[in-house]
C-alpha positions in Angstrom: 1.3 3.1 -29.3 2.4 5.9 -31.0 4.5 6.8 -27.9 8.4 6.7 -29.4 10.0 5.6 -26.0 7.9 2.1 -26.3 10.1 1.6 -28.5 13.1 1.8 -26.5 11.7 -0.8 -24.0 13.9 -4.5 -25.3 12.1 -7.7 -23.7 15.2 -7.9 -21.9 14.0 -5.1 -19.7 11.0 -7.3 -18.6 12.7 -10.2 -17.7 15.1 -7.8 -15.9 12.2 -6.3 -14.2 11.0 -9.7 -13.1 14.1 -10.8 -12.0 14.0 -7.8 -9.7 10.6 -7.8 -8.3 10.8 -11.5 -7.3 13.6 -10.5 -5.3 11.9 -7.7 -3.8 9.2 -9.8 -2.8 11.0 -13.3 -1.8 14.4 -11.8 -0.7 15.8 -14.9 -1.9 18.2 -14.5 -4.6 19.0 -18.4 -5.1 14.9 -19.2 -5.7 15.7 -15.7 -8.4 18.9 -17.3 -9.7 16.5 -21.0 -10.1 13.5 -19.1 -12.2 15.8 -17.3 -14.6 18.1 -20.0 -15.1 21.3 -18.6 -14.3 24.0 -21.1 -14.1 26.5 -18.1 -11.9 24.8 -16.3 -8.8 27.2 -13.6 -9.9 24.4 -13.1 -12.6 21.5 -13.4 -10.7 23.6 -10.3 -8.2 23.3 -7.6 -10.7 19.5 -7.5 -10.6 19.3 -7.0 -6.7 21.4 -3.4 -7.4 18.3 -2.1 -8.9 16.6 -2.3 -5.5 18.8 0.9 -4.6 16.3 3.0 -6.8 13.0 1.4 -5.5 11.1 3.6 -3.0 9.7 0.6 -1.5 5.9 1.2 -0.4 4.1 -1.3 2.6 1.3 -2.6 3.3 1.0 -2.6 7.5 -0.9 -5.1 9.7 -0.6 -5.1 13.4 -2.0 -7.6 15.6 -1.8 -9.1 18.9 -2.9 -12.7 18.1 -0.3 -15.4 17.5 -3.0 -17.3 15.7 -3.2 -14.2 13.7 0.9 -13.5 13.4 1.1 -16.6 11.8 -1.4 -16.0 9.0 0.1 -12.8 8.1 3.7 -14.1 8.3 2.4 -17.5 5.9 0.9 -15.4 3.1 4.2 -13.3 3.1 4.1 -10.7 5.7 7.9 -9.5 7.3 7.7 -9.5 10.8 8.8 -5.5 12.1 8.9 -5.3 16.2 7.1 -5.3 18.7 5.0 -2.2 20.5 5.5 -1.6 24.3 1.8 -2.6 24.2 2.2 -5.9 23.3 1.2 -5.4 19.2 3.4 -7.4 16.6 3.8 -5.1 13.5 3.8 -6.2 10.1 4.9 -5.4 7.2 4.6 -6.7 2.9 6.0 -4.7 -0.6 
Protein backbone atom coordinates (compact mmCIF):
# COMPACT_ATOMS: atom_id res chain seq x y z
CA UNK A 1 0.00 0.00 0.00
CA UNK A 2 3.02 2.27 -0.15
CA UNK A 3 2.68 2.62 -3.91
CA UNK A 4 1.46 6.20 -4.52
CA UNK A 5 -0.22 5.24 -7.82
CA UNK A 6 -2.86 3.31 -5.84
CA UNK A 7 -4.19 6.61 -4.56
CA UNK A 8 -5.10 7.62 -8.12
CA UNK A 9 -7.60 4.74 -8.47
CA UNK A 10 -11.18 5.86 -7.92
CA UNK A 11 -14.15 3.68 -6.96
CA UNK A 12 -15.68 4.75 -10.26
CA UNK A 13 -12.77 3.01 -12.03
CA UNK A 14 -13.83 -0.33 -10.52
CA UNK A 15 -17.40 0.24 -11.73
CA UNK A 16 -16.10 1.04 -15.19
CA UNK A 17 -13.93 -2.08 -15.20
CA UNK A 18 -16.86 -4.27 -14.08
CA UNK A 19 -19.09 -2.98 -16.88
CA UNK A 20 -16.37 -3.41 -19.49
CA UNK A 21 -15.58 -6.97 -18.46
CA UNK A 22 -19.27 -7.89 -18.23
CA UNK A 23 -19.85 -6.64 -21.76
CA UNK A 24 -16.74 -8.47 -23.01
CA UNK A 25 -18.01 -11.67 -21.42
CA UNK A 26 -21.68 -11.50 -22.42
CA UNK A 27 -21.61 -9.25 -25.50
CA UNK A 28 -25.07 -8.14 -24.38
CA UNK A 29 -25.25 -4.38 -23.91
CA UNK A 30 -28.84 -4.48 -22.62
CA UNK A 31 -27.85 -6.89 -19.85
CA UNK A 32 -24.94 -4.63 -18.87
CA UNK A 33 -27.30 -1.62 -18.89
CA UNK A 34 -29.64 -3.43 -16.53
CA UNK A 35 -26.81 -4.57 -14.23
CA UNK A 36 -25.36 -1.07 -14.05
CA UNK A 37 -28.74 0.55 -13.40
CA UNK A 38 -28.41 2.97 -16.30
CA UNK A 39 -31.53 4.62 -17.67
CA UNK A 40 -30.01 5.41 -21.07
CA UNK A 41 -28.26 2.96 -23.36
CA UNK A 42 -25.91 5.77 -24.41
CA UNK A 43 -24.43 5.82 -20.91
CA UNK A 44 -23.72 2.11 -21.09
CA UNK A 45 -22.27 2.37 -24.59
CA UNK A 46 -19.35 4.43 -23.26
CA UNK A 47 -18.01 1.28 -21.63
CA UNK A 48 -17.65 -0.57 -24.93
CA UNK A 49 -14.97 1.88 -26.07
CA UNK A 50 -12.55 0.36 -23.56
CA UNK A 51 -12.73 -2.97 -25.37
CA UNK A 52 -10.77 -1.54 -28.29
CA UNK A 53 -7.70 -1.37 -26.03
CA UNK A 54 -8.01 -4.89 -24.65
CA UNK A 55 -5.94 -7.70 -26.05
CA UNK A 56 -8.36 -10.63 -25.86
CA UNK A 57 -7.15 -13.95 -24.58
CA UNK A 58 -9.21 -17.01 -25.44
CA UNK A 59 -9.55 -20.56 -24.28
CA UNK A 60 -10.29 -22.73 -27.29
CA UNK A 61 -12.00 -26.09 -27.62
CA UNK A 62 -12.63 -28.36 -30.59
CA UNK A 63 -15.09 -31.21 -30.93
CA UNK A 64 -16.82 -33.32 -33.54
CA UNK A 65 -19.51 -34.42 -31.08
CA UNK A 66 -22.80 -32.49 -31.18
CA UNK A 67 -23.57 -33.16 -27.50
CA UNK A 68 -20.18 -31.76 -26.51
CA UNK A 69 -20.79 -28.78 -28.79
CA UNK A 70 -24.05 -28.08 -26.93
CA UNK A 71 -22.22 -28.30 -23.60
CA UNK A 72 -19.59 -25.84 -24.78
CA UNK A 73 -22.20 -23.45 -26.11
CA UNK A 74 -24.20 -23.61 -22.88
CA UNK A 75 -21.09 -22.94 -20.80
CA UNK A 76 -20.32 -19.68 -22.57
CA UNK A 77 -18.17 -20.78 -25.48
CA UNK A 78 -18.70 -19.00 -28.78
CA UNK A 79 -18.86 -21.03 -32.00
CA UNK A 80 -16.11 -19.93 -34.40
CA UNK A 81 -16.03 -22.30 -37.39
CA UNK A 82 -16.08 -25.86 -38.61
CA UNK A 83 -12.87 -27.23 -40.08
CA UNK A 84 -12.77 -29.31 -43.29
CA UNK A 85 -12.43 -32.46 -41.16
CA UNK A 86 -15.77 -31.63 -39.41
CA UNK A 87 -14.25 -30.35 -36.13
CA UNK A 88 -16.30 -27.55 -34.57
CA UNK A 89 -14.15 -24.81 -33.04
CA UNK A 90 -15.24 -22.81 -30.00
CA UNK A 91 -13.65 -20.02 -28.01
CA UNK A 92 -14.24 -18.26 -24.71
CA UNK A 93 -12.54 -15.23 -23.18
